[in-house]
C-alpha positions, 0 to 999 in steps of 0.5 A, spaced: 469 472 508 476 473 512 479 472 505 475 477 501 476 482 507 484 481 507 484 482 499 480 488 500 485 491 505 491 489 501 487 493 495 486 499 499 493 499 502 495 498 495 491 504 492 492 509 498 500 508 497 499 508 489 495 515 490 499 518 495 506 517 491 503 519 484 501 525 482 494 526 478 487 529 479 482 526 484 478 530 490 481 530 496 480 534 503 483 540 505 488 536 509 490 532 503 487 525 505 485 520 500 477 520 499 473 513 499 471 515 492 478 516 490 480 509 492 473 506 489 475 510 482 482 507 482 480 500 484 475 500 478 481 503 473 485 498 476 480 492 475 479 495 467 487 495 466 490 488 465 497 491 463 502 486 466 505 489 472 510 486 478 509 489 485 513 488 491 509 487 498 514 488 503 512 485 510 515 482 517 511 476 517 514 470 521 515 463 518 509 461 521 505 466 517 508 465 510 503 459 508 497 464 510 501 470 506 502 465 500 495 463 500 492 470 500 497 472 494 495 466 490 488 468 491 489 475 489 493 473 483 487 469 481 483 475 481 488 479 478 492 475 474 496 480 470 499 483 477 505 479 480 506 480 487 513 479 490 513 478 497 519 481 500 521 479 507 524 486 511 526 483 518 522 485 524 517 491 524 522 495 527 527 493 521 521 494 516 519 501 518 526 503 518 527 501 511 520 504 509 522 511 512 528 510 507 524 508 501 519 514 502 525 519 503 528 516 497 521 516 493 522 509 492 516 505 496 514 498 495 507 498 492 504 494 498 507 494 505 505 492 512 505 498 518 505 495 525 498 499 528 502 502 533 507 506 528 501 508 524 501 515 527 508 516 526 508 515 519 501 519 518 505 525 522 511 524 517 506 525 511 507 518 508 499 518 507 499 525 504 499 526 496 505 530 494 503 537 493 497 537 498 495 543 502 497 540 509 504 537 507 508 543 509 507 542 516 
């Protein structure tokens, strides 16, 4: 069950980042958040699209966690064989967060990344999780 939960989390993070960094339609609340319906619809679109794609997964996992990480990526790729996941170690969480902030500013973010839970508020306040052009982005 943990495997399915982790894969769903990975897919959800991927979809939120993809949705947040792409334009496109879809419903959103006045605050610019992505709805669960948007994530589910994008998930269905992704399941039906088998165009080969390579994505990067930026992480800060230590060597002791790599076996589990590689296992989860392999399980994901069994379900989505057309998606090649390239894990990219970015250093510790402070390094990863700096690089992610720079990537957001350059509009060149990875498809999937880790954000340490204590930093979520900082990323949210900076607008990382909002869609371009959303009503709440200008604050």
